[in-house]
KEMIKOL-347090 format. One line per field, with one value per residue (C-alpha): residue in three letters; z, y, x. Coordinates in steps of 0.02 Angstrom, whole numbers, plus 32768, in hexadecimal, padded with zeros to 4 digits. Layout:
N
residuo = [ALA; ...]
Z = [Z; ...]
Y = [Y; ...]
X = [X; ...]
REM end
This chain:
579
residuo = [MET; THR; TYR; SER; ILE; PHE; TYR; SER; THR; LYS; ALA; LEU; GLU; LEU; PHE; CYS; GLY; ALA; VAL; ALA; ALA; LEU; ALA; LEU; LEU; LEU; ALA; TRP; VAL; VAL; PRO; GLN; ALA; GLY; ALA; HIS; GLY; PHE; ARG; ALA; LEU; GLU; LYS; ALA; PHE; ALA; GLY; LEU; SER; LYS; ARG; THR; ALA; ALA; ALA; ALA; THR; ALA; SER; ALA; LEU; LEU; PRO; MET; ILE; PHE; ARG; LEU; VAL; LEU; LEU; PRO; TRP; PHE; PRO; ILE; PRO; GLN; PRO; HIS; VAL; HIS; ASP; GLU; PHE; SER; TYR; LEU; LEU; LEU; GLY; ASP; THR; LEU; ALA; HIS; GLY; ARG; LEU; ALA; ASN; PRO; THR; PRO; PRO; LEU; TRP; GLU; HIS; PHE; GLU; THR; GLU; TYR; GLU; LEU; MET; THR; PRO; VAL; TYR; ALA; SER; GLN; TYR; GLN; PRO; ALA; GLN; GLY; VAL; PHE; LEU; ALA; ALA; GLY; GLU; LEU; ILE; THR; GLY; VAL; PRO; TRP; TRP; GLY; VAL; TRP; LEU; SER; CYS; GLY; LEU; MET; CYS; GLY; ALA; ALA; CYS; TRP; ALA; LEU; SER; GLY; ILE; VAL; SER; ARG; ARG; TRP; ALA; LEU; PHE; GLY; ALA; VAL; LEU; MET; ALA; PHE; GLN; ILE; GLY; VAL; PHE; GLY; PHE; TRP; MET; ASN; SER; TYR; PHE; GLY; GLY; ALA; VAL; SER; ALA; VAL; GLY; GLY; SER; PHE; VAL; PHE; GLY; SER; LEU; THR; ARG; LEU; LYS; ARG; LYS; ARG; SER; ARG; ARG; THR; LEU; HIS; ALA; ILE; THR; ALA; GLY; MET; GLY; LEU; VAL; ILE; LEU; LEU; ALA; SER; ARG; PRO; ALA; GLU; ALA; LEU; ILE; TRP; MET; THR; PHE; THR; ALA; ILE; TRP; LEU; PHE; ARG; ASP; ALA; PRO; LEU; ARG; ARG; ALA; GLY; ILE; HIS; THR; THR; LEU; ILE; VAL; ALA; CYS; GLY; VAL; SER; ALA; LEU; GLY; VAL; TYR; ASN; LYS; ALA; ILE; THR; GLY; HIS; ALA; ALA; GLU; MET; PRO; TYR; SER; LEU; TYR; ARG; ASP; MET; TYR; GLY; THR; PRO; GLN; SER; TYR; TRP; TRP; GLN; ALA; PRO; VAL; ILE; ILE; SER; ARG; PHE; ARG; THR; PRO; GLU; VAL; ALA; ALA; ASN; TYR; ARG; ASP; GLN; LEU; ALA; LEU; TRP; ARG; ARG; ARG; SER; SER; ILE; ALA; ALA; LEU; TRP; ASP; ALA; GLU; TRP; ARG; ARG; LEU; ARG; ASP; PHE; TRP; ARG; PHE; PHE; ILE; GLY; PRO; PHE; SER; THR; PRO; ALA; LEU; PHE; LEU; PHE; PRO; MET; VAL; VAL; ARG; ARG; ARG; LYS; THR; TRP; PRO; TRP; LEU; GLY; LEU; SER; ALA; VAL; LEU; VAL; LEU; ASP; HIS; ALA; THR; TYR; HIS; ALA; TRP; TYR; PRO; GLN; GLN; SER; GLY; GLY; GLU; THR; ILE; LEU; ILE; THR; TRP; LEU; LEU; VAL; GLU; CYS; TRP; ARG; GLN; LEU; ARG; ALA; THR; SER; ARG; LEU; ARG; GLN; ARG; GLY; LEU; ALA; ALA; THR; ARG; LEU; LEU; MET; ALA; GLY; PHE; ALA; CYS; ALA; LEU; LEU; LEU; LEU; THR; PHE; ALA; ILE; ALA; LEU; GLN; PRO; GLY; ALA; ARG; THR; LEU; GLY; GLY; THR; ALA; GLY; ARG; VAL; LEU; ALA; ALA; VAL; LEU; THR; GLN; PRO; GLY; ARG; ARG; ALA; GLN; ALA; ILE; HIS; ARG; LEU; GLU; GLN; ILE; PRO; GLY; GLY; HIS; LEU; VAL; PHE; VAL; GLU; ARG; ARG; PRO; GLY; HIS; PRO; TRP; TYR; ASP; GLU; TRP; VAL; PHE; ASN; PRO; ALA; ASP; LEU; SER; GLY; SER; ARG; ILE; VAL; PHE; ALA; ARG; MET; CYS; SER; PRO; GLU; SER; ASP; LEU; ARG; LEU; VAL; ARG; ALA; LEU; PRO; HIS; ARG; THR; VAL; TRP; LEU; ALA; ASN; PRO; ASP; SER; ASP; HIS; PRO; LEU; LYS; ARG; MET; GLY; ALA; ASP; ALA; SER; LEU; ASN; SER; SER; LEU; ALA; ALA; ILE; TYR; GLY; ILE; GLY; GLN; ILE; ALA; ARG]
Z = [8000; 8022; 7F81; 7ED9; 7E6D; 7E4E; 7EBC; 7F6B; 7FF7; 80A4; 80E5; 80B1; 8102; 81A2; 81A4; 8194; 8212; 8290; 827E; 8295; 832F; 837B; 835D; 83B6; 8448; 845E; 8455; 84E0; 8552; 8538; 84E6; 8501; 849C; 8423; 8444; 8433; 838A; 834A; 837B; 8317; 827F; 828D; 8295; 81F3; 81A6; 81D7; 8189; 80E3; 80E2; 80FA; 803F; 7FDC; 7F3D; 7F9A; 7FF4; 7F52; 7EF7; 7F84; 7F84; 7EC9; 7ECF; 7F64; 7F13; 7E6F; 7EBF; 7F32; 7E9C; 7E3C; 7EC9; 7EC1; 7E05; 7E0C; 7E74; 7E4C; 7D90; 7D16; 7D1C; 7C91; 7C60; 7C98; 7C90; 7BF0; 7C1A; 7C27; 7B76; 7B38; 7B8D; 7B43; 7A96; 7AB8; 7AF0; 7A5A; 79E3; 7A2A; 7A25; 796A; 7956; 7939; 7997; 7945; 78D1; 7830; 783F; 781C; 778F; 77CA; 786D; 78B1; 78DE; 7954; 79A5; 7A62; 7B04; 7B18; 7A6C; 79D3; 792A; 78C9; 7893; 78C6; 792C; 79D5; 7A91; 7ADF; 7B65; 7B7D; 7B52; 7BF8; 7C2E; 7B7B; 7B75; 7C05; 7BB9; 7B12; 7B6B; 7BBC; 7B15; 7AB5; 7B36; 7B72; 7AFF; 7B95; 7BBB; 7C75; 7C95; 7C71; 7CFC; 7D6F; 7D4A; 7D62; 7E11; 7E42; 7DFF; 7E60; 7F06; 7EDC; 7EA8; 7F47; 7FB4; 7F5A; 7F66; 801F; 804C; 8019; 80A8; 812D; 8164; 80F2; 816E; 816A; 80AD; 809D; 8114; 80A9; 800B; 805D; 809C; 7FEA; 7FA2; 800B; 801E; 7F66; 7F0C; 7F09; 7F26; 7EF5; 7E5E; 7E0B; 7E00; 7DCE; 7D42; 7CAB; 7CEB; 7D1B; 7DB7; 7DDC; 7D4A; 7D83; 7E34; 7DF1; 7DA6; 7E48; 7EA9; 7E31; 7E49; 7F06; 7F23; 7EB3; 7EFE; 7FB1; 7F82; 7F24; 7FC7; 800B; 7FFD; 7FC5; 7F43; 7E8E; 7E55; 7D9A; 7DAD; 7E21; 7DAE; 7D1C; 7D85; 7DB6; 7CFE; 7CD3; 7D5B; 7D18; 7C69; 7CAB; 7D01; 7C62; 7C02; 7C7F; 7CE3; 7C89; 7CFD; 7D9B; 7D3F; 7D28; 7DE4; 7E04; 7D81; 7DD2; 7E7D; 7E36; 7DE0; 7E83; 7EE2; 7E68; 7E2C; 7ECE; 7F14; 7EB6; 7ED8; 7E86; 7DE9; 7D83; 7DB3; 7D80; 7CD1; 7CC0; 7CF8; 7C7E; 7BEC; 7C15; 7C20; 7B7A; 7B26; 7B71; 7B3A; 7A89; 7A86; 7AC6; 7A3E; 79BC; 7A0E; 7A0F; 7959; 7920; 796A; 7969; 78E0; 7959; 79CD; 7A53; 7A52; 7AB9; 7A81; 7B27; 7AF6; 7A48; 7A89; 7B0A; 7A83; 7A1A; 7A9F; 7B39; 7BB1; 7C27; 7C64; 7CA8; 7D54; 7DBC; 7DA6; 7CE8; 7C6E; 7C3B; 7B92; 7B31; 7AA3; 7A4F; 79D7; 79E9; 7973; 79FE; 7A8D; 7B05; 7AEB; 7B02; 7BA5; 7BE9; 7BBD; 7C13; 7CAF; 7CBD; 7C9B; 7D2A; 7D9B; 7D68; 7D91; 7E46; 7E69; 7E71; 7F0A; 7FB6; 7FE5; 7F43; 7F59; 800A; 7FD0; 7F43; 7FB3; 803A; 7FBC; 7F7C; 802C; 8052; 7FB4; 7FD2; 8081; 8042; 7FBA; 8005; 80C1; 80FC; 81AE; 81DC; 81BE; 8202; 82BA; 8283; 8236; 82E4; 82F1; 8254; 82B7; 82FA; 8248; 8210; 8294; 823D; 81C3; 8145; 8121; 80F5; 803D; 801B; 8078; 800D; 7F6F; 7FB2; 7FD6; 7F21; 7EE1; 7F57; 7F17; 7E65; 7E88; 7EF8; 7E6C; 7DE8; 7DC8; 7DF9; 7E4F; 7E35; 7E89; 7DEA; 7DE4; 7E83; 7E41; 7E39; 7EF0; 7F30; 7F6E; 7FD2; 8022; 804C; 8096; 8107; 8140; 8168; 81CE; 822E; 824F; 828D; 8306; 8344; 8368; 83B5; 8419; 84D2; 8509; 84C7; 851B; 84E8; 84A3; 8408; 83DF; 83FD; 8390; 82FA; 830E; 8328; 82A1; 8220; 8261; 8250; 819F; 8172; 81C1; 8160; 80BD; 80E5; 8117; 8073; 8014; 8069; 8056; 7F9B; 7F87; 7FF5; 7FB4; 7EFE; 7EFC; 7F4A; 7EC3; 7EF3; 7FB0; 800B; 80B5; 810A; 80B6; 800A; 8031; 806C; 7FD5; 7F57; 7F50; 7F07; 7EB2; 7E2D; 7DAC; 7CF3; 7C9A; 7C0E; 7B8B; 7BCB; 7BCF; 7B1B; 7AE4; 7B3A; 7ADC; 7A34; 7A50; 7A56; 79A7; 7914; 789A; 78A5; 78F3; 78DB; 796E; 7958; 7A01; 7A0A; 7A5E; 7AE3; 7B3C; 7BF0; 7BDE; 7C4C; 7BE7; 7C51; 7C1B; 7B71; 7AFA; 7A5F; 7A7F; 7A07; 79F2; 7983; 78EA; 78C5; 7824; 7875; 7914; 7928; 7988; 7957; 79B4; 7953; 796C; 7904; 789E; 780F; 77B0; 7714; 7775; 77D9; 7739; 76F5; 7794; 7780; 76D0; 770A; 778B; 7728; 7759; 7807; 7866; 788C; 7938; 7990; 7A45; 7AC8; 7B61; 7BD3; 7BB1; 7C14; 7B6A; 7B09; 7A63; 79D3; 792A; 789B; 7808; 775D; 76BA; 76B0; 7765; 779E; 7736; 7784; 7834; 781C; 77CC; 7861; 78DF; 788A; 786B; 77AE; 7720; 76BC; 76B7; 7625; 75D5]
Y = [8000; 8076; 8059; 80A8; 80A3; 815D; 81AB; 8164; 81E4; 81E3; 8230; 8197; 8121; 8186; 818D; 80CF; 80B6; 8126; 80C5; 801F; 8061; 809A; 7FED; 7F9B; 8013; 7FED; 7F31; 7F40; 7FB4; 7F76; 7EC9; 7EAB; 7F45; 7F17; 7E5D; 7E38; 7E8F; 7E3C; 7D90; 7DB0; 7DE6; 7D4F; 7CDC; 7D26; 7D1B; 7C64; 7C42; 7C8E; 7C23; 7B7B; 7B57; 7B75; 7BA7; 7C28; 7C6F; 7C7B; 7CCF; 7D4D; 7D6F; 7D91; 7E02; 7E6A; 7ED3; 7EDE; 7F23; 7F97; 7FDF; 7FF4; 805C; 80CF; 80ED; 8195; 81E1; 816D; 8156; 80DB; 80F9; 8144; 80EE; 8145; 80CB; 808B; 7FD7; 8001; 8044; 7FA9; 7F38; 7FA0; 7F88; 7ECD; 7ECB; 7F33; 7EC1; 7E25; 7E7E; 7E97; 7DDB; 7DE4; 7DAE; 7E38; 7ECD; 7EF3; 7F70; 801C; 8088; 8103; 80A1; 8108; 818D; 8112; 80BF; 80BE; 8062; 7FAA; 7F9B; 7F45; 7F98; 7F14; 7E89; 7EB0; 7F35; 7EE5; 7EEE; 7E9F; 7E48; 7D9B; 7D8D; 7D66; 7E1A; 7E47; 7DC0; 7E14; 7EC1; 7E7E; 7E30; 7ED7; 7F31; 7EB4; 7EA8; 7F5D; 7FC2; 7FF0; 7F83; 7FAE; 7F3D; 7EAB; 7EEA; 7EFA; 7E46; 7E03; 7E4F; 7DFC; 7D55; 7D6D; 7D79; 7CE9; 7C7A; 7CA8; 7C75; 7BCD; 7BB2; 7BDD; 7B69; 7AD9; 7AFC; 7B5D; 7B5C; 7BAB; 7C38; 7C67; 7C51; 7CCF; 7D44; 7D3A; 7D61; 7DF7; 7E34; 7E25; 7E80; 7F1B; 7F1D; 7EFD; 7F20; 7FAF; 8041; 7FDC; 7FEB; 7F4A; 7F78; 802B; 8017; 7FA8; 7F68; 7EBA; 7E54; 7E0B; 7D90; 7D42; 7D3F; 7CD2; 7C5C; 7C50; 7C2C; 7BA0; 7B4C; 7B64; 7B2A; 7A92; 7A58; 7A63; 79FD; 7978; 7946; 790B; 7852; 7873; 78FA; 7909; 78FD; 7906; 79A7; 79F6; 79C2; 7A16; 7AB3; 7AB8; 7AAC; 7B3A; 7BA4; 7B85; 7BB4; 7C57; 7C7B; 7C54; 7CC9; 7D56; 7D44; 7CC5; 7CD4; 7CB6; 7C2E; 7BC9; 7BCD; 7B94; 7B0B; 7AC8; 7AC6; 7A71; 79EA; 79C2; 79C2; 794B; 78D6; 78B2; 7857; 77BB; 77D5; 7881; 7854; 782F; 78DB; 7921; 78D8; 792D; 79D3; 79BE; 79A0; 7A3F; 7AA3; 7A59; 7A93; 7B41; 7B4B; 7B1B; 7BA5; 7C23; 7BE7; 7C17; 7CC3; 7CD9; 7CA3; 7D1E; 7DAC; 7D7B; 7CF7; 7C73; 7C09; 7C04; 7CC0; 7D2D; 7DDF; 7E17; 7DCB; 7E16; 7EC4; 7EB2; 7E82; 7F18; 7F9F; 7F5F; 7F67; 7F1F; 7F0B; 7E6B; 7E1E; 7E58; 7DB1; 7DBE; 7E29; 7EC9; 7EDF; 7F60; 7FC2; 8048; 809D; 80DA; 8135; 817C; 81E6; 81B3; 80FA; 811B; 8179; 80E7; 8072; 80DF; 80EB; 802E; 8013; 8089; 8023; 7F84; 7FD2; 7FEF; 7F3C; 7F77; 7FE4; 7F9F; 8042; 8044; 7F8D; 7FAC; 8042; 7FDD; 7F4A; 7FBD; 8015; 7F6E; 7F33; 7FD5; 7FCC; 7F14; 7F3D; 7FCC; 7F65; 7EB8; 7ED4; 7F85; 7FC6; 7F58; 7EB0; 7EE6; 7EB8; 7E06; 7DF4; 7DEF; 7D3F; 7D07; 7CA5; 7C37; 7C15; 7BE4; 7B5B; 7AF8; 7A78; 7A8D; 7B3E; 7B0C; 7ADA; 7B7B; 7BE3; 7B93; 7BC2; 7C72; 7C83; 7C58; 7CD5; 7D5B; 7D3A; 7D48; 7DF6; 7E2F; 7E17; 7E75; 7F2D; 7F66; 7F24; 7F4A; 7EEF; 7E97; 7E3C; 7DE2; 7DBD; 7D02; 7CF7; 7D64; 7CC7; 7C94; 7D40; 7D3F; 7C90; 7CBE; 7D59; 7CEF; 7C79; 7D0E; 7D50; 7CA3; 7C9F; 7D4F; 7D18; 7C6F; 7C81; 7C6A; 7CE1; 7D75; 7D37; 7DA0; 7E2D; 7DCB; 7DA4; 7E5A; 7E96; 7E2E; 7E71; 7F27; 7F2C; 7EED; 7F68; 7FF2; 7FB8; 7FBF; 806B; 80AE; 806E; 80B8; 815F; 8167; 8136; 81B7; 823F; 821E; 820C; 829F; 831D; 834F; 83B1; 8327; 8334; 83E9; 83D0; 841D; 83FE; 8354; 8310; 833A; 82E6; 8248; 823B; 8269; 81B1; 817C; 821B; 822F; 82B8; 8289; 82AE; 832B; 82A4; 8269; 831D; 8337; 8299; 82D4; 8379; 8324; 82AE; 8346; 837D; 831C; 82BD; 826B; 82B6; 829F; 82E1; 8301; 82FE; 8381; 834F; 83C9; 83C1; 838C; 833D; 82A0; 81FF; 81AB; 822B; 81DC; 820E; 81A4; 810E; 80D4; 804A; 7FB1; 7FFA; 809A; 80C5; 80AB; 810D; 81BB; 81F9; 81C8; 8203; 820C; 8242; 82CA; 827A; 82F1; 8371; 8304; 8268; 82C9; 8304; 8252; 8218; 82A0; 8261; 81AB; 81D5; 824D; 82AD; 82D4; 8374; 8386; 83C0; 83E7; 83AC; 83F5; 8382; 8405; 848A; 84A7; 84B7; 8432; 842C; 84A4; 848F; 848B; 84AB; 8459; 8461; 8500; 8533; 8483; 8490; 8537; 84F7; 8463; 84D0; 8546; 84B6; 846B; 8515; 8505; 8574; 84F5; 843E; 83D1; 8380]
X = [8000; 8092; 80F3; 80DB; 8174; 818E; 8109; 8122; 8122; 816F; 80CF; 806A; 80E7; 80E6; 8028; 8019; 80A6; 804F; 7FAC; 8009; 8065; 7FC0; 7F76; 800A; 7FFD; 7F44; 7F68; 7FE8; 7F86; 7ED3; 7EDE; 7E24; 7DF2; 7D66; 7D7B; 7CC1; 7CB4; 7D52; 7D12; 7C72; 7CD7; 7D49; 7CB3; 7C6F; 7D1D; 7D2A; 7C7F; 7CB5; 7D53; 7CFB; 7D03; 7DA0; 7D43; 7CD9; 7D70; 7DD5; 7D45; 7D2E; 7DEA; 7DE8; 7D50; 7D88; 7E13; 7DB4; 7D15; 7D77; 7DD5; 7D33; 7CEA; 7D81; 7D7A; 7D1C; 7DA9; 7E3A; 7E26; 7E73; 7F2F; 7F97; 803B; 80DA; 816B; 81BF; 8194; 80DB; 80D6; 8130; 80B1; 8024; 806F; 8074; 7FBE; 7F87; 7FE8; 7F92; 7EEA; 7F04; 7F1B; 7FD7; 8073; 80D9; 80C2; 811F; 81AC; 8160; 81A4; 8229; 8232; 82C3; 8242; 81EB; 8282; 826B; 8290; 8261; 8211; 825A; 824C; 82AA; 8298; 81E4; 818B; 8167; 817D; 8217; 81B0; 8167; 80AD; 8054; 8032; 8005; 7F7F; 7F22; 7F37; 7EF7; 7E61; 7E38; 7E49; 7DDE; 7D53; 7D46; 7DB7; 7E25; 7EBE; 7EBD; 7E28; 7E9C; 7F0E; 7E77; 7E46; 7EF7; 7F02; 7E5E; 7E9C; 7F3E; 7EE1; 7E6B; 7EFD; 7F5B; 7EC7; 7EBD; 7F79; 7F86; 7EF7; 7F68; 7FE1; 7F7E; 7EC9; 7E47; 7E2D; 7EE5; 7EE8; 7E5B; 7EB6; 7F53; 7EF2; 7E9D; 7F46; 7F89; 7EF2; 7F0D; 7FCA; 7FF0; 7F4C; 7ECC; 7F46; 7FDF; 8050; 801B; 7F63; 7F84; 8002; 8020; 80C8; 808C; 80AC; 8002; 8009; 80AD; 8066; 7FD7; 8058; 80B9; 8018; 7FE9; 8093; 8099; 7FE6; 7FFB; 80A1; 8060; 7FC6; 8029; 807B; 7FD3; 7FAA; 7EF7; 7F08; 7ED6; 7F89; 7F6A; 7F04; 7F85; 8014; 7FBD; 7F9E; 8055; 8085; 800F; 805C; 810B; 80D3; 8089; 812E; 8190; 811C; 8136; 81D8; 824A; 82E1; 827B; 8219; 82B9; 82D7; 8223; 8235; 82D4; 8280; 81E5; 824D; 82A6; 8200; 81AB; 8233; 828F; 81F5; 81BE; 8102; 810A; 816B; 80D1; 808D; 8136; 8120; 8077; 80C1; 8151; 80D9; 8078; 8119; 8154; 80B3; 80C9; 817F; 814A; 80C7; 8146; 81BD; 813B; 812D; 81EA; 81FD; 8179; 81DF; 8297; 8295; 82D6; 826B; 82F2; 8316; 82A2; 8279; 82C5; 836E; 836A; 8345; 83D0; 844D; 8418; 8408; 8465; 83D2; 83A5; 8457; 84A4; 84A7; 853B; 8592; 8588; 85EA; 8591; 853E; 85A1; 8551; 85B9; 853F; 848C; 8419; 83AC; 83F3; 8368; 8389; 8444; 8423; 83BD; 844C; 84CE; 8461; 844F; 8507; 852E; 84BB; 8515; 85BE; 8589; 85C1; 8675; 8654; 8626; 85D0; 856B; 853C; 8500; 849A; 844B; 841C; 83D8; 8369; 8328; 8302; 82A8; 8240; 821B; 81DC; 8171; 811E; 8107; 8104; 80DF; 80C8; 8033; 808A; 8133; 810E; 80E4; 8191; 81DF; 8196; 81F3; 8278; 81EC; 81AF; 825E; 8267; 81DD; 8223; 8196; 81D1; 8284; 826C; 820C; 828B; 8312; 82B2; 8298; 8353; 837E; 82FE; 8341; 83F2; 83B1; 836A; 83FA; 847A; 8418; 8439; 8389; 82ED; 8235; 81A3; 8168; 820F; 81D8; 8129; 8147; 8179; 80E9; 8092; 812D; 8138; 807F; 8088; 811B; 80BE; 8025; 8092; 80D8; 8028; 7FF5; 8087; 8060; 7FAE; 7FD6; 8078; 8059; 80E2; 807F; 7FDF; 7F4A; 7FB4; 7FE7; 7F32; 7F03; 7F94; 7F59; 7EA9; 7ED5; 7F5D; 7EE0; 7E5F; 7EE1; 7F08; 7E4F; 7E3D; 7ED3; 7E88; 7DDE; 7E28; 7E88; 7DEB; 7D7C; 7E01; 7E03; 7D46; 7D0F; 7D8B; 7D67; 7E09; 7E70; 7EF5; 7F17; 7F1A; 7FAC; 7FF7; 8002; 7F65; 7FAA; 8051; 7FFA; 7F86; 800E; 8041; 7F9A; 7F5B; 7FDF; 7FCB; 7FC3; 8066; 807C; 8077; 7FCE; 7F91; 7FCB; 7F70; 7ED2; 7EDB; 7EF9; 7E67; 7DF4; 7E2D; 7DE1; 7E4D; 7EF7; 7F94; 804E; 80B3; 816D; 81C5; 824E; 82F0; 8328; 83D2; 83C1; 8316; 8310; 8317; 8291; 820E; 81F7; 816A; 8187; 8116; 8090; 800D; 801F; 7FC7; 8025; 7FCA; 7F20; 7F47; 7EFE; 7F97; 8048; 80E4; 8188; 823B; 8289; 8315; 833F; 82D8; 82D2; 82A0; 821F; 81CD; 81CB; 8173; 80EF; 80CE; 80CD; 8046; 7FD8; 7F3C; 7F7B; 7F94; 804E; 8085; 8128; 8130; 81A3; 8198; 81E6; 8163; 80C3; 806D; 80CC; 806C; 8087; 8034; 80B1; 803F; 8048; 80A8; 8110; 80F4; 8127; 81C6; 81EC; 81CC; 8240; 82C6; 82BE; 82C9; 8361; 83B0; 83BD; 8388; 8325; 82F7; 8329; 8292]
REM end
């Protein structure tokens, strides 16, 4: 709840921390506070969790309905980060019934981060997130509804998975905790970056493997579900999927009773790998080469793990792409400095805490040593350690990179909450702490919700309230504002984005949908006056604009024919343009 990748605020963290501290104080001083009401709520909660299907359905619907209620004040998000635009291109491509798009004419004008222009025009990413975005676009016309659905499925799948290793009541609790810590106000539900889809895959694998250990289990069904989960992980987070696949193979094939189930899982994974090979071949020309790898070879990003040699690229056509490369190379080079390494790992740990744990679950973590003593946690802790090492040796970390292990994190948190509630040393105070911390969490969510809903001018609030709400009430960027203006003007538009010295590389404007010729608004780079004129002729019957991303009024109409020639000549500082 307290993490949004570029818009987190200290005020929000302090607000939630203060509410959690107050809940702990009340639990210590008056542990019987509200006990009767809490018992009634817990009885209703236990009734809902009696059936796994009902609990999983309720878990899926909870964040989806809550987010729907907020839509009038907390609208459908606009993309901000390069990766989001790449995923949107992927979703739009699939929605058009294609795996890739032909290279557009004069493609140098459209070259941008995390998108291939040759040998085809396509996203660099694996297809899982794009499938949900395509579903949202095809069904409603708005890709975000696919994100909304994936976050609901994540919580439903988590409830099902947890019920294979803890009681249904605690499984439902874990799913609700996930819904409000990660979903609703979280980054995954309010961006196009992904995370929830790979979390579904991880839940399928975790829930299936825990059930396969039972003597009376539908092993064929669970083996197939595990295979499906691994395919989802391969189609979203391939590196982490390989770690999960290795763990699954050891889990299934070391025990003779599970080897037949392992064969079923292997067959499902083989089918998934074949399908992904078709996807890869359509983009890179080789079934074994992912678009991600091809883009990395061409543009040098993302950079390597710290234990690998860096990717070195000497020439770039686009300054913004080159700046992104230099930034990531600098992050990779931090490995040579102990101080820089410590700073990097500390920042990752802080961001991990903010996204997955937060102030309200932190007190339960003090019971983690008691969880570690239990032998059944050891295999999963071993898997978690390998995944942590995978992330700790990479040059950067974002929450979606840990999507596949979200179920492991949630399960360990549930175990800590159980220990906090049950340990005899804390007597009634542990039970009261679990009740009042969750009540404080609910109050914090409701206060945020009411502050947004009851204040029409919430986005312009100042003072403490404004600093707290700034994490969830982000302003649309200038690119989104420019698009909104152009959408009010009839006809098609071609927007040349002017390069200005000192403009930050991460504020990129040149992103486009799959069908360039059919799009009303096309963004393009300025390459040369002659090439710019050829692009205008290649995309006829459009109003031509010049965009300055650093201006409060970024759009300027360039005119047509002679006036367009004059405008371009003035921008490039030449007397005339060769025809």
